[in-house]
N, C-alpha and C positions, 0 to 999 in steps of 0.2 A: 555618545559623541561629546557630551560635556566633560567626561573624564579624560578623553583624549585631548580635548582643547586645553584643559587645565595642565595636563602633563606637558604639552607643547610649550605652554607659557612658562612653566617652571624650568624646562630645559633651556629656553631662550634667555631667561633671566640669569641662569647660572653661567651661560656662555658669555653674556655681557659682563658679568662680574669678573670672570677669569680673563677676559680680554683687557680689562682695565688694570689688572694687577701688573706691577712692575717687577718682572722676574729678573731682569738684567739691567745694568746701568745704561746700556745702549737703548735708543728709542725703538719702540716696536714698529714693525713694518705696517704699511697701510693695509686695510682689508682687501683680500683678493690678490695680493702680491706676495711673492716668495721672498724671504729674507736672503740676502747675499751672504754666503758663508765666508768665514775667515780663511782665506786660502793658505796663509802662512802657518796657522796653528791647527785649525780644526779639520781642514779638508786637504791634507797632503796627499800626493799621488801614492797609490798602493801598488808597489811592485810585486812581481811573482815570488820574490824572496819571502815576503810576508805570508803568502799563501803556503809556501813550503814550511815556514815555521808553524803555521796553524795545523798543517797536516801531521805534525809530531804528536798531536793529541790522539791520532788514530792508534798510537802505541798502546793506549789503554784498552781499546777494543781487541787488538791483536794479543795482548797479554792475557785478557780474559778468555779469549778463544783457545789459546794454548794451555791455559791452566785448567779450564773445564772440559777440554777436548771437544770443542764445538766444530772444529774443522772449517772455520769461516775466515781464516786469515787471508787466504788467497782471494776469496771473493771480496773482502774489504779493500784490499790493495787494488784489485781490478776496478772496482766501483769508484774508488777515489780517482784513479787515473782517467777513467771514462768521464767523470764529472768535470775534471779540469779541462780535458780535451773538448768535450761537447760545449761547455760554456765559452771557451775561447773561440771556437769556430762560430758559435751563435753570435757572439759580440762582433766579430768581424763582418758577418753577413748583415746584421742589423745596422751596423755603422754605414755600410754602403746603401742600404735601403732608406735609411733616414736622410741621407744626403740627396738621393735622387727623387724621392717622393713619387715614384712611378706606380700607378695603380696596378699595372701588370705584375710587378715584383711583389707588391703588397698582398694581392689576392693569390698570387702563385705560392708565396710562403704560407698563406693561410691554408690552401689546399694541401700543401705538403705536411703541415702539422696535423690536419685532419686525417690524412692517410696514415701517418704514423700512429695516431691515437686509435684508429679503427684496427690497424694491424695488431697493436698491443692488446686490445680487448679480445680480438678473434683468436689469436694464436698463443697468447701468453697468460692473460688473466682469466680465461675460461677453461674449465675442465673438458668441455665438449664444444663442438661447433656443428653447424648445419649449413646446407647449401644457401648461398646468398647472405650469410651472416656478415661478411666483410662489407658488402655494399650497403646493407641495412644500417649497420652501426656507423658507417662513414656518413651516410645521409643524415642520420639522427644527430650525431655529434657536431658535424660541420654546420648544418642548417641552423640549429639552435644557437650555437656559439656565435656565428656571423650575425644572425638576426638580433640577438640580445646586445651584442657589441655595437652594432650600428645604431640601434635605438638608444642605448645608454650614452654613447659618445655624443650623439646629436642633441638629445633632450636633456640629459643630466649633467654631462661633463662640458657642455657648450663647445664642442669641437666641430668646426666647419672647415672643410668637409669632414664627414663622420669617419672616413677611412684614412685620416691623417696618420702616417706611419708611427709617429712618436707616441701616440696614445692608442691607436687601434691594435697594433701588433702585441704590445704587452697585455692589453686587456683581453684580446681573443686568446692569447696563450694561457692566461689564467683560467679562462672559461673552458678551454680544451682539457686542462688538467682536472678540473672539477667534473666535467662531463664524462671523462674516462672512468673515474672512480664510480660515479653513479650508474653509468650504463653497465659496467662490468658486474656490479653487485646485483642490479636488477635482472639482467639476462641470466646470470648464474642462478638466481633465486627461482626464476620461471622454470628452467630446466630441472633443477633439483626438486621443485614441488611436483612437477608432472611425473618425474620418475618415482618419487616417494608415494604419491597418491594416484598412481595410474589406475588402480582398480576403481577408485571413486569416480575418476574422470570418465572411464569407459562405461561404468554403470549409468552415469548421467546422460551420456550420449546415446546409450542403448534405449533409455526410457524417453527419448525424444527431446532432450534439452538442446537448445541451439548452441552454436559455437560461442557466442558472447555470454550466454547464461552460464556456460560451463567454465569459461576462462576468466570471467570478471573477478571472482574471489582470488584467483592466482595473480592476476594483474594488480589488484589492490594491495595484496600482501607484499608483492615484490616491489611495488613503488614505495610503500612505507619503509621497507628495509633499505632501499637506495637513498632515500631522503634523510635518513637519520644522521649521517655524518655532516651534511651541509647545515642542517638545522642546529646540530650541536655546536659546530664551529661558529655559527652566527650568534648563538646565545652566549657563548663564552668569550666572544671577541671583545677586547677592551677590559675585561674583568679578570679572566684567568690567563690571558695571553695577549701579547702585543702583536698585531698582524704584521705581515712582512712588508706591505706597502708603507705603513707608518714608520717602520724601522728604516726602510730605504730612504724615505724622504727626510727623516730626522738625521740620519748619518750624512746626507748631502747638505744639511743646513737649512732646509725649507721650513716654512711656518707649520708648526705642529697642528694647530687648529684646522688649517686648510687640508693638511694631510689626513686628519681624522674624517673630514667630510668626504674626501675622495675614497677613503676606506669604506665608509658607510655605503656609498653608491656601488662600489665593487662587490661588497658582500651580498647586497641585494641582487645584483646581476648574477653572481655565482649561483645563488639559490634558485633563481628563476630559470637559468640555463640548464642546471642539473635536472630540475623537474621536467622541463620540456623534452630534453634529449632522452631521459630515462623513460618517459611515457611513450615516445615514439619507438624506441628500441624494444621495449617490453611488448607493446602491441604487435610489432612486426614479428618478434620471436614467437608469440602465442599464435599468430595467424599462420605461421609456417608449421609449427608442431601440431596444430589441430587444423586440418585442412577444411575445405568447403563441403565435404560430403555429409556431415563432419566425421572425422576419424582421427584418432590419436596416432601420430606418426613419430614415435620415438626411434624408429628404425632409421630415420634421417640423421640422427646424431652420430658424430664421429669423435672418438676420444682424442684429445690433444696429448701428445707424448710428453709426460712430465719430465722435467730435468732432474736427474738423480744427483744428489750432493756428492761432492768429492770424497772418495774412499768408501762409498756405499756399495755393497756387492750387488751385482745384477741378478736377474731372475734365473735360477738354475733350470736345467732341462727337466729335472725330476718334478719341480714345482709346476712348470708349464704343462707337463704331461698329466699331472694330477688335476690341474685346472680343466684341461680338456676332457678328462674322464668325468669329472663332476658335471661339466656342462652337458656332456652326452647323456648322463643318467638323469638330469633334471627334467621333469615332465614339461612338455611344451603347452602353452596356453592356446585357447581358441583363436586369440588375436594373432599370435605368432603363426599359426597354421593358415589363417586367412591371408596373411601377407606372403606366405610361401606355399602356393598351391601344389607344388611338386612334392611336398612332404605330407600332403593329406592322405595319399594312398598308403604311404609307409606307416603313418599313424593309425590308419584304419586297420591295416594288416596286423600291426602290433596289438591294437586293442582286441581284434577278433581272436588272435592267438592267445592273448591273456585270458579272454573269456572262455575259450575252449579248454585251456589248461585248468581254470577254476571249475568248470563243469565236470571234467574228468575226475578232479580231486573230490568233488562232492559225491559223484557216483560211487567212487571207491569207498568213501566213508560210509555211505548208506549200505553198500554190500557187506562191508565188514561188520556193521552193526546188526544187519539181518542174520549173518552167519553166527554171530555171537549169541543171538537169541535161540 
């Protein structure tokens, strides 16, 4: 505690020294107030023509794609057009919501953002999906983002009411983006771990382990993997990179020290919301894939159809037929037969036929050996 107190005193003293420095000839703004930017020189309106000029930099990516044969030129152009269109529509919608300050519109947009985030995780960011995955991810992402945003705005950002559109919507939008990444990593880690270590999980369940005892190592490992990006961003913030919130406030002419404090609060909120949403989503995924019997239910997973890159050949009929032949020749496990009772008789008949064949072969070998003597 004494070490933390000393570090806090050093940071406070450094902040006081920096606040007293005269960086410009103009007087510094009072604490807690944003400096008014110079409209004529520093904060000129940014027309769409400037955006078009900046888009010329995409020629570098397109040239690299054409030179190395990446086949990504079309995707780059489509992504750039989508970015401009989506941000334009979002700015128009936010402008109307900021003017009205209607809670119905504010929370309606929040639910819409949560729906889009859950759809992204379920159908695009995950290799497989299971029944109820969209609902579970929606509840995990939305509840954690809204709860953390309301707490942070009311307690840390001094916003009253906490759902004021000008601060609540940008904050909850950043939380949705962080939750989307964390939940997608965590859920994919659970499904991949259960598929890779299915024998270990089934053995633990067969020997009487409970569902929580079996799934706790998987949940812990998945949660660690999901929290690595947010922890890395928080540790590198201000040292290896300048965060977007500080960049936006600096470009608008606000006080940089105040912008840094806002960024500190937002980074802590991002980490907390990511941990909470990932924990809820991972536990929900584990409870579905290992039911209450308990039994491993990987048969509930449905593969999401991956998007094939432009110009890539599709699966031929020959390769599909070979895949089916290999699947038919692969021996079925006891777990597979227990989930498909209609195949038990076929498997038993096949096993008895194989045993009969082996016994006849052994009899012939013994007879041949006796005749040779």
